[in-house]
C-alpha positions as CSV (number, residue, x, y, z in Angstrom):
1,X,51.5,-33.5,-56.0
2,X,50.0,-34.3,-52.6
3,X,53.3,-35.4,-51.3
4,X,55.0,-32.0,-51.3
5,X,52.2,-29.4,-51.5
6,X,50.5,-28.3,-48.4
7,X,47.5,-26.1,-49.3
8,X,47.2,-24.2,-46.0
9,X,50.9,-23.3,-46.2
10,X,50.6,-22.2,-49.8
11,X,47.6,-20.1,-48.9
12,X,49.6,-18.3,-46.3
13,X,52.8,-17.9,-48.3
14,X,50.9,-16.4,-51.3
15,X,49.5,-13.4,-49.3
16,X,52.9,-12.9,-47.7
17,X,54.4,-12.6,-51.2
18,X,51.7,-10.1,-52.3
19,X,52.3,-8.1,-49.1
20,X,56.0,-7.8,-49.9
21,X,55.2,-6.9,-53.4
22,X,52.8,-4.2,-52.2
23,X,55.5,-2.7,-50.0
24,X,58.0,-2.6,-52.9
25,X,55.4,-1.0,-55.1
26,X,54.7,1.7,-52.5
27,X,58.3,2.6,-52.4
28,X,58.7,2.5,-56.2
29,X,55.8,5.0,-56.7
30,X,58.1,7.8,-55.3
31,X,60.8,7.2,-57.9
32,X,59.2,6.0,-61.1
33,X,56.9,7.4,-63.7
34,X,53.4,5.9,-64.2
35,X,52.8,6.5,-60.5
36,X,49.0,6.2,-60.9
37,X,49.4,2.8,-62.6
38,X,51.7,1.7,-59.8
39,X,49.2,2.9,-57.3
40,X,46.5,0.7,-58.8
41,X,48.9,-2.3,-58.8
42,X,49.7,-1.7,-55.2
43,X,45.9,-1.7,-54.4
44,X,45.7,-4.9,-56.3
45,X,48.4,-6.5,-54.2
46,X,46.8,-5.5,-50.9
47,X,43.4,-6.8,-52.1
48,X,45.1,-10.1,-53.1
49,X,46.5,-10.3,-49.5
50,X,43.0,-9.7,-48.0
51,X,41.3,-12.1,-50.4
52,X,43.7,-15.0,-49.9
53,X,43.7,-14.5,-46.1
54,X,39.9,-14.5,-46.0
55,X,39.8,-17.8,-48.1
56,X,42.3,-19.3,-45.8
57,X,40.4,-18.2,-42.7
58,X,37.4,-20.4,-43.5
59,X,38.5,-22.7,-40.6
60,X,37.8,-19.9,-38.1
61,X,35.2,-17.7,-39.8
62,X,31.8,-18.6,-41.3
63,X,32.3,-20.2,-44.7
64,X,29.7,-17.9,-46.3
65,X,31.8,-14.8,-45.2
66,X,35.1,-16.5,-46.3
67,X,33.9,-17.6,-49.7
68,X,31.9,-14.5,-50.7
69,X,34.2,-11.8,-49.4
70,X,37.4,-13.7,-50.3
71,X,36.5,-14.3,-54.0
72,X,34.9,-10.8,-54.4
73,X,38.2,-9.3,-53.2
74,X,40.3,-11.5,-55.5
75,X,38.2,-10.4,-58.5
76,X,38.4,-6.8,-57.5
77,X,42.2,-7.2,-57.1
78,X,42.5,-8.6,-60.7
79,X,40.4,-5.7,-62.0
80,X,42.7,-3.2,-60.2
81,X,45.6,-5.0,-61.9
82,X,43.8,-4.6,-65.3
83,X,43.3,-0.9,-64.5
84,X,47.0,-0.5,-63.9
85,X,47.9,-2.2,-67.2
86,X,45.3,-0.1,-69.0
87,X,46.8,3.1,-67.6
88,X,50.3,2.1,-68.4
89,X,49.8,0.6,-71.8
90,X,46.9,2.7,-73.3
91,X,47.2,5.7,-71.0
92,X,43.5,5.5,-70.0
93,X,41.7,3.9,-67.0
94,X,39.8,0.6,-67.2
95,X,36.5,1.0,-69.1
96,X,33.8,2.1,-66.7
97,X,31.4,-0.6,-67.8
98,X,33.7,-3.2,-66.3
99,X,33.5,-1.6,-62.8
100,X,29.7,-1.5,-63.2
101,X,29.6,-5.1,-64.2
102,X,31.6,-6.0,-61.1
103,X,29.3,-3.9,-58.8
104,X,26.2,-5.4,-60.3
105,X,27.6,-8.9,-59.8
106,X,28.1,-8.6,-56.1
107,X,24.6,-9.7,-55.0
108,X,25.1,-12.8,-57.1
109,X,28.0,-13.9,-54.8
110,X,25.5,-14.8,-52.1
111,X,24.0,-17.4,-54.4
112,X,27.4,-18.4,-55.5
113,X,28.3,-19.3,-51.9
114,X,25.4,-21.8,-51.7
115,X,26.8,-23.9,-54.6
116,X,28.8,-27.1,-53.8
117,X,32.6,-26.5,-53.4
118,X,33.6,-28.0,-56.8
119,X,31.2,-25.7,-58.7
120,X,32.4,-22.7,-56.7
121,X,36.0,-23.5,-57.5
122,X,35.2,-24.0,-61.2
123,X,33.1,-20.9,-61.7
124,X,35.5,-18.7,-59.6
125,X,38.5,-19.9,-61.6
126,X,36.8,-19.2,-64.9
127,X,35.6,-15.8,-63.8
128,X,39.1,-14.8,-62.4
129,X,40.6,-15.9,-65.7
130,X,38.7,-13.4,-67.8
131,X,40.6,-10.1,-66.8
132,X,44.0,-11.6,-67.7
133,X,42.7,-12.3,-71.2
134,X,41.5,-8.7,-71.4
135,X,45.0,-7.5,-70.3
136,X,46.7,-9.7,-72.8
137,X,44.5,-8.4,-75.6
138,X,45.3,-4.8,-74.5
139,X,49.1,-5.5,-74.4
140,X,49.0,-7.1,-77.8
141,X,47.1,-4.2,-79.3
142,X,49.6,-1.7,-78.0
143,X,52.7,-4.0,-78.3
144,X,54.6,-1.6,-80.5
145,X,56.6,0.8,-78.4
146,X,56.0,-1.0,-75.1
147,X,58.9,-1.6,-72.8
148,X,60.6,-5.1,-73.1
149,X,59.7,-5.9,-69.5
150,X,56.0,-6.0,-70.5
151,X,56.8,-9.2,-72.3
152,X,57.4,-10.8,-68.9
153,X,54.1,-9.4,-67.7
154,X,52.3,-10.8,-70.7
155,X,54.0,-14.3,-70.4
156,X,52.9,-14.6,-66.7
157,X,49.4,-13.4,-67.6
158,X,49.3,-16.2,-70.1
159,X,50.3,-18.6,-67.3
160,X,47.6,-17.1,-65.0
161,X,44.9,-17.5,-67.6
162,X,45.9,-21.0,-68.5
163,X,46.1,-22.2,-64.9
164,X,42.8,-20.6,-63.9
165,X,41.1,-21.9,-67.0
166,X,42.5,-25.4,-66.5
167,X,41.4,-25.5,-62.8
168,X,37.9,-24.2,-63.7
169,X,37.4,-26.9,-66.3
170,X,39.0,-29.6,-64.2
171,X,36.8,-28.7,-61.2
172,X,33.6,-29.0,-63.2
173,X,34.8,-32.3,-64.8
174,X,36.2,-33.9,-61.6
175,X,34.2,-32.5,-58.8
176,X,35.3,-35.2,-56.3
177,X,38.9,-33.8,-56.4
178,X,37.6,-30.4,-55.2
179,X,35.2,-31.5,-52.5
180,X,37.7,-29.9,-50.0
181,X,39.4,-26.8,-51.4
182,X,42.0,-27.0,-48.6
183,X,43.5,-30.2,-50.0
184,X,46.0,-30.2,-52.9
185,X,44.0,-32.4,-55.1
186,X,43.6,-32.1,-58.8
187,X,45.1,-28.9,-60.1
188,X,44.7,-27.1,-56.8
189,X,48.3,-27.1,-55.8
190,X,49.5,-26.4,-59.3
191,X,47.3,-23.4,-59.5
192,X,48.6,-22.0,-56.2
193,X,52.2,-22.4,-57.5
194,X,51.2,-20.7,-60.8
195,X,49.6,-17.9,-58.7
196,X,52.9,-17.4,-56.9
197,X,54.9,-17.4,-60.1
198,X,52.3,-15.0,-61.6
199,X,52.7,-12.7,-58.6
200,X,56.4,-12.6,-59.1
201,X,56.4,-12.3,-62.9
202,X,53.6,-9.7,-63.3
203,X,54.5,-7.6,-60.2
204,X,58.2,-7.3,-60.6
205,X,57.9,-7.2,-64.4
206,X,55.6,-4.3,-64.1
207,X,58.0,-2.4,-61.8
208,X,60.8,-3.1,-64.3
209,X,58.7,-1.8,-67.1
210,X,58.0,1.4,-65.2
211,X,61.7,1.7,-64.5
212,X,62.5,1.3,-68.2
213,X,59.9,3.9,-69.1
214,X,61.5,6.3,-66.5
215,X,64.9,5.7,-68.1
216,X,63.5,6.3,-71.6
217,X,61.9,9.6,-70.6
218,X,65.0,10.8,-68.9
219,X,66.9,10.1,-72.1
220,X,64.2,11.9,-74.1
221,X,64.5,14.9,-71.7
222,X,68.2,15.0,-72.2
223,X,67.9,15.2,-76.0
224,X,64.6,16.9,-76.6
225,X,63.0,20.3,-75.9
226,X,60.5,19.6,-73.1
227,X,58.0,22.1,-74.6
228,X,57.8,21.3,-78.2
229,X,59.2,17.8,-78.3
230,X,61.8,18.9,-81.0
231,X,65.4,17.9,-80.5
232,X,67.4,20.3,-78.4
233,X,70.5,22.1,-79.8
234,X,73.0,19.7,-78.2
235,X,71.4,16.6,-79.6
236,X,70.8,18.2,-83.0
237,X,74.5,19.3,-83.3
238,X,75.6,15.7,-82.6
239,X,73.2,14.3,-85.1
240,X,74.2,16.9,-87.7
241,X,77.8,15.8,-87.3
242,X,76.8,12.2,-88.0
243,X,74.7,13.3,-91.0
244,X,77.6,15.2,-92.5
245,X,79.9,12.2,-92.1
246,X,77.3,10.0,-93.8
247,X,76.9,12.6,-96.6
248,X,80.7,12.5,-97.2
249,X,80.7,8.7,-97.3
250,X,77.8,8.5,-99.7
251,X,78.7,11.7,-101.7
252,X,75.1,12.9,-101.2
253,X,73.8,16.5,-100.5
254,X,72.6,17.7,-97.1
255,X,70.4,20.7,-96.5
256,X,70.4,22.9,-93.4
257,X,67.4,25.2,-92.9
258,X,67.4,27.9,-90.2
259,X,63.9,29.1,-89.3
260,X,62.9,32.0,-87.2
261,X,59.4,33.0,-86.1
262,X,58.7,36.5,-87.2
263,X,57.9,39.1,-84.5
264,X,57.5,36.3,-81.9
265,X,58.1,38.8,-79.0
266,X,54.9,40.6,-80.0
267,X,52.9,37.4,-79.6
268,X,54.3,36.9,-76.1
269,X,53.8,40.5,-75.1
270,X,50.3,40.8,-76.7
271,X,48.8,37.4,-75.9
272,X,50.9,35.9,-73.1
273,X,53.5,33.2,-72.9
274,X,50.9,30.4,-72.9
275,X,49.8,31.4,-76.4
276,X,53.4,31.9,-77.4
277,X,54.1,28.3,-76.2
278,X,51.1,27.1,-78.2
279,X,52.5,28.8,-81.3
280,X,55.9,27.1,-80.9
281,X,54.3,23.7,-80.5
282,X,52.0,24.2,-83.5
283,X,54.9,25.2,-85.6
284,X,56.9,22.0,-84.7
285,X,53.8,19.8,-85.3
286,X,53.3,21.4,-88.7
287,X,57.0,21.0,-89.6
288,X,57.0,17.4,-88.7
289,X,54.0,16.7,-91.0
290,X,56.0,17.9,-93.9
291,X,59.3,16.2,-93.1
292,X,60.4,12.7,-93.9
293,X,61.3,10.2,-91.2
294,X,65.0,10.7,-91.8
295,X,64.7,14.5,-91.4
296,X,65.4,16.3,-88.2
297,X,63.7,19.3,-86.5
298,X,65.4,21.0,-83.5
299,X,64.9,24.0,-81.4
300,X,68.1,26.0,-81.3
301,X,66.9,29.0,-79.3
302,X,63.7,30.7,-78.1
303,X,62.0,31.0,-81.5
304,X,64.8,29.7,-83.7
305,X,64.5,26.2,-85.2
306,X,66.7,24.1,-87.5
307,X,65.7,21.5,-90.1
308,X,68.3,19.0,-91.3
309,X,67.3,17.3,-94.6
310,X,69.6,14.4,-95.5
311,X,69.9,13.8,-99.2
312,X,68.0,17.0,-100.2
313,X,69.4,19.2,-102.9
314,X,69.1,23.0,-103.0
315,X,65.9,23.0,-105.1
316,X,64.1,20.5,-102.9
317,X,65.1,22.1,-99.7
318,X,64.2,25.6,-100.8
319,X,60.8,24.4,-102.1
320,X,60.1,22.7,-98.8
321,X,61.0,25.8,-96.8
322,X,58.8,28.0,-99.0
323,X,55.9,25.5,-98.6
324,X,56.4,25.6,-94.9
325,X,56.2,29.4,-95.0
326,X,52.8,29.3,-96.8
327,X,51.5,26.6,-94.5
328,X,52.5,28.6,-91.4
329,X,50.9,31.7,-92.8
330,X,47.6,29.9,-93.1
331,X,47.8,28.5,-89.6
332,X,45.5,29.8,-86.9
333,X,46.2,29.4,-83.1
334,X,43.5,30.0,-80.5
335,X,44.4,32.9,-78.1
336,X,42.2,31.5,-75.3
337,X,39.9,34.5,-75.4
338,X,37.8,33.6,-78.5
339,X,40.2,35.0,-81.0
340,X,43.0,33.6,-83.2
341,X,46.7,34.3,-83.6
342,X,48.4,34.2,-86.9
343,X,52.2,34.3,-87.5
344,X,54.8,33.9,-90.2
345,X,58.3,32.5,-90.4
346,X,61.5,33.4,-92.3
347,X,64.0,30.8,-93.3
348,X,67.5,30.5,-94.6
349,X,68.6,27.4,-96.6
350,X,72.1,26.2,-96.9
351,X,73.1,23.1,-98.9
352,X,76.4,21.2,-98.9
353,X,77.3,18.8,-101.7
354,X,78.7,15.6,-100.5
355,X,79.0,16.9,-96.9
356,X,82.1,19.0,-97.7
357,X,81.0,22.0,-95.5
358,X,81.4,22.0,-91.8
359,X,78.5,22.4,-89.4
360,X,79.7,25.9,-88.5
361,X,79.8,26.9,-92.2
362,X,76.3,25.6,-92.8
363,X,75.0,27.6,-89.8
364,X,76.7,30.8,-90.9
365,X,75.5,30.5,-94.5
366,X,71.9,29.7,-93.4
367,X,72.0,32.5,-90.9
368,X,73.1,35.1,-93.5
369,X,70.3,33.9,-95.8
370,X,67.8,34.2,-93.0
371,X,69.0,37.7,-92.2
372,X,68.4,38.7,-95.8
373,X,64.9,37.2,-95.7
374,X,64.2,39.4,-92.6
375,X,65.5,42.5,-94.3
376,X,63.5,41.8,-97.5
377,X,60.1,41.7,-95.6
378,X,60.0,38.4,-93.7
379,X,57.6,35.5,-94.4
380,X,59.9,34.0,-97.0
381,X,62.7,31.5,-97.5
382,X,66.0,32.3,-99.3
383,X,68.9,30.1,-100.5
384,X,72.4,30.9,-99.3
385,X,75.5,30.7,-101.5
386,X,77.1,27.3,-101.3
387,X,78.8,26.8,-97.9
388,X,81.3,24.5,-99.6
389,X,83.0,27.7,-100.8
390,X,85.0,29.8,-98.4
391,X,82.6,31.6,-96.0
392,X,84.1,34.8,-94.4
393,X,84.8,34.2,-90.7
394,X,84.0,36.6,-88.0
395,X,80.3,37.1,-88.9
396,X,78.4,37.6,-85.7
397,X,75.0,36.0,-85.6
398,X,72.4,38.7,-85.9
399,X,69.6,39.0,-83.4
400,X,66.4,38.0,-85.0
401,X,63.1,39.5,-83.9
């Protein structure tokens, strides 16, 4: 190990790598989501630069200043990294008690500097290895739904924890090898190399994870309504075409439910668009609670929504639509002024057997049933005649209020 590792060189190369990473992260913040998490990681990289430079500067600055400030900055850097992971993975900052624990530990660093070099190396290594373990536990707890690149981050965090833990134990067991921290004895050089690999793996892996999340969100915006989170019309029509093809292959029924919020314009005019938006979101949330995982809910227009129920016959689809009417009638939405807003829906249900009807025929049939529900007093769901039969063409879609 001593033959090809030169510790002073490694201690200069490492902060240079962190500086380049910090510059890349600064540029990435402008283009990627999770900007706050990236900002925290950028701070972590700059703190790593400062901490390693201070440790390397012990040949020209007092050792007390080098040891205390260098290790304190490195620990702060790892905490900033943990904060970035927490914001990205769990969508909340690092627990406040960890920052308080760090602040309260600062006076103890003066006593830390008075210890012999092997004990300083051992304790500092073990202390710096704790935040990576916390990050790994957080990633594991939220592993479902995380971007694939976070696996790279997790793998390099394992390397970081193992390397620091091994050096800490080795320094306490073989103090003679660590009498001079500037020599590549024991695990010193291996840990520096592991630190370099960790910097590459965690930093660039985190940027890649942010890029993957940005791509995923762009895809979601292209297929989902940005207010309610329901599918948009274009995506729903594409999925409906696939559902009809599957229904034909499997000879199974498919239900198409067209839903309109009654007198929605009055809600916007009387309570404002913010309350109207809240009403739309609450309706979608309520509808999702009553749908199966294979069912679809889409926003077709301002207050017009569609439910696609694969494998549902006429009786089951009508019953679900009627239950949804009753559930919406009982719903209460805060108006922001201490009051509550109530609303109702009307629905038209069209069912095709074995997917024989076209998407256009389903829409026309459900639209006519919805129009009848409006004329008969609203707040109800009606079943349309089978769209598998010939549906007269040239029926304009009525304007729903």
